[in-house]
C-alpha positions as CSV (number, residue, x, y, z in Angstrom):
1,M,0.1,-0.1,0.3
2,L,2.9,2.3,1.2
3,N,4.8,1.9,-2.4
4,A,1.6,2.8,-4.3
5,L,1.4,6.1,-2.6
6,H,5.3,6.8,-3.3
7,N,5.5,8.8,-6.4
8,E,8.6,11.4,-6.1
9,A,7.7,13.2,-9.0
10,L,4.2,14.0,-8.1
11,G,5.5,15.2,-4.6
12,K,7.5,17.2,-6.6
13,L,4.9,18.7,-8.8
14,V,2.7,19.6,-5.6
15,L,5.5,21.4,-4.3
16,R,6.2,23.3,-7.0
17,L,2.5,24.5,-7.7
18,S,2.1,24.7,-3.8
19,V,5.0,26.8,-3.4
20,G,4.5,28.9,-7.0
21,G,1.1,29.5,-6.8
22,L,0.5,30.6,-3.6
23,I,4.0,33.3,-4.0
24,L,2.3,34.2,-7.5
25,L,-0.6,35.0,-5.6
26,H,1.3,37.5,-3.3
27,G,3.4,39.2,-6.8
28,I,-0.2,40.0,-8.5
29,A,-1.5,41.5,-5.7
30,K,2.1,43.6,-5.8
31,L,1.1,44.3,-9.7
32,L,-2.3,45.2,-9.0
33,N,-1.4,47.5,-5.9
34,P,1.4,49.9,-7.3
35,S,1.7,51.7,-4.0
36,S,2.8,48.5,-2.6
37,M,6.1,49.0,-4.4
38,S,6.8,52.6,-3.2
39,R,6.6,51.2,0.1
40,I,9.1,48.6,-0.2
41,G,11.1,51.1,-1.9
42,D,11.1,53.1,1.4
43,R,12.0,50.4,3.3
44,V,15.1,49.7,0.4
45,A,15.8,52.8,1.1
46,N,15.8,53.3,4.7
47,Y,18.8,50.3,4.6
48,G,20.7,52.9,2.4
49,L,19.8,51.0,-0.8
50,P,18.7,52.6,-4.2
51,E,14.9,52.3,-4.0
52,F,14.7,50.6,-7.6
53,L,15.6,47.4,-5.9
54,A,12.5,47.2,-4.9
55,Y,11.3,46.0,-8.2
56,G,13.4,42.5,-7.3
57,V,10.8,41.7,-5.5
58,L,8.9,41.2,-9.1
59,L,11.3,38.5,-10.0
60,G,10.8,36.6,-6.8
61,E,6.8,37.1,-6.4
62,V,5.8,36.8,-9.9
63,V,8.9,36.0,-12.5
64,A,10.4,33.2,-10.4
65,P,6.4,31.3,-9.2
66,V,5.3,31.3,-13.2
67,M,9.1,29.4,-13.5
68,L,7.9,27.1,-10.7
69,V,4.5,26.5,-11.9
70,L,5.6,25.8,-15.4
71,G,8.8,23.7,-14.0
72,W,11.2,25.6,-16.0
73,Q,14.3,26.4,-14.5
74,S,13.4,25.2,-11.2
75,R,16.1,24.7,-9.2
76,I,16.9,28.8,-10.6
77,A,13.4,29.9,-9.6
78,G,13.7,28.4,-6.0
79,L,16.9,30.3,-5.2
80,L,15.2,33.3,-6.6
81,I,12.2,32.9,-4.2
82,T,14.5,32.1,-1.2
83,I,16.8,35.1,-1.7
84,N,13.4,37.1,-1.9
85,M,11.8,35.8,1.6
86,I,15.4,36.4,3.0
87,V,14.8,40.0,2.0
88,A,11.6,40.2,2.6
89,I,12.8,38.8,6.5
90,I,14.9,41.4,7.2
91,L,13.0,44.4,5.5
92,V,9.8,43.6,7.2
93,H,9.6,41.3,10.0
94,T,13.0,41.2,11.8
95,N,11.3,42.0,14.7
96,E,9.3,38.8,14.6
97,L,12.2,36.1,14.3
98,F,12.0,35.0,17.6
99,A,8.4,35.5,18.2
100,L,5.1,33.5,18.8
101,G,2.0,34.5,16.8
102,S,-1.3,34.6,18.6
103,S,-2.5,30.9,17.6
104,G,1.2,30.1,19.3
105,G,3.0,29.0,16.4
106,W,6.4,30.7,14.8
107,A,5.0,34.6,13.6
108,L,6.8,34.1,10.8
109,E,5.2,30.4,10.0
110,L,3.9,31.7,6.7
111,Q,7.5,33.0,5.7
112,G,9.1,30.4,6.7
113,M,6.8,27.9,4.4
114,F,8.0,29.9,1.3
115,L,11.2,30.2,2.6
116,F,12.3,26.3,3.5
117,G,10.0,25.4,0.6
118,A,11.9,27.2,-2.3
119,L,15.3,26.1,-0.6
120,T,13.7,22.6,-1.0
121,I,12.8,23.1,-4.8
122,V,16.6,24.5,-4.9
123,F,18.3,20.9,-3.8
124,L,15.1,18.3,-5.4
125,G,14.6,20.2,-8.8
126,S,12.0,20.2,-10.2
127,G,10.9,16.2,-10.9
128,R,9.9,15.3,-14.2
129,M,6.6,16.6,-14.3
130,A,8.1,19.8,-15.5
131,L,8.5,22.2,-18.8
132,R,12.2,21.2,-18.2
133,P,12.9,18.7,-15.7
134,D,16.2,19.2,-14.3
């Protein structure tokens, strides 16, 4: 019975679709609400960096998730999302790094799931069920 449930390619597909699909929704929200980009630019500027670097979020939340969903260059896409999540945690969530949320879980559990899910894709690759398996 357990052997019938063992399907590595399907597991990688589910991981790619869930990480890519869920992060893509954050990217679409930023595209539909351009003022969010100026807020991100302000945060980037507070660290002494050029504001235009804020548009890198679109790589991590639009381009890379589409790459994951398609299964094209999945390891690179996972790396872009991993970097995006590290930057997001530094820019927005540093004060929550060691905090618990109201339900008792880690305050950054969503960001952590995106970060570690993307990092897992870097190590595992796309699987066979991809536009370009790696």
